[in-house]
N, C-alpha and C positions, 0 to 999 in steps of 0.2 A: 419391636420397632420396625414395622413394615414400611412406613413412610419416612424418608430421610429428613423431612422437615418437622417431624412429629415432636411435640413437647411432652416431656415426662417430668413431673414434679417441678414445673416452671422453668425447665432448662431447655433452650432451643439448641438441639444437637447439630442443626444445620448452620449455626452461626460460625463464622470463621474463627479459627484458633487464635489468630492475632487480635481479634476483637476482644476475646475473653482475657487475653494477656493484658491488653490495654486497660480493661476494667480493673483488673487486679493491681496494675500500676497506679491507677487513680486512687484506689483505696489505700495503697501504701503511701502515696504522696500526701493524702489527707491525714493519715496517721502521723507521718513525720512532721507535717506542719503544725498539727495540734500539740504534739509533744514538744516541739520547739517553742511554741507560744507558752506552754506550761512552764518550761525551764526559764524563759525570760520573765514571766510574771512571778515565778517562784523566787528568782534572784532579786526581783524588786522587793518582794515581801521579806525575804530573809537577810538581805544585805545590810551591813551597817556602815559601809563606806562606799564612795563612788567607784573606787577601783574594783570592789567585789561586784557591784552592779554591772559595770562594763564587762567584766570577765564573764559573768553569767549570760549577759546578752550576746556576747561574741560566741560563747560555746553553743548556746541555743541556735543562733543564726547559722553558724558554720557547720556544726555537727549534724543538725537536722533540717535546717532550712534549705541548704544547697541540694542535698539528696531529694528533698520534696520537689524542688523545681525541676531537677533532672528527670525524676520519675514521671512527673506530669508532662514534660516536653516529649519524652519518648512515647508516652501513651497517646498524645495528640498526633505525633508523627505516624504511629501505627494505624490509628483510625483514619487519618487522611489517606494513607497508602491503601487501606482496604477499600474505602469508599471510592477512591479514584479508579481502582482496578475494577470494581463492580460497575461503575458508570461506563467505563470504556469497553469492558468485556474483552480486553486485550489478553495477550499471553501472560502466563504467570511469571512473576519476577524471579522466583527461585524455588527450591524444593520445599521450603518451610512456609511459604506465604502463598 
């Protein structure tokens, strides 16, 4: 790797670390959202009472929906921070970013 921007196996090693973390958070958010929807639809299919349906929907929404929203929000915040820094070319915000 003589060139810092060189791509090996499709990975851009010059890409900021926080951008890769944001991409991983987006994958985690999508996974949580899909699993939450599967729980809700599964509860609709398997429930025999309205109480069981509401319990399944609450569990799916709270246990997996809220972490999905939080992970996506953090990923967007990291991306905006990276792009704002690259556009301004200002000083670095901290040791890890």
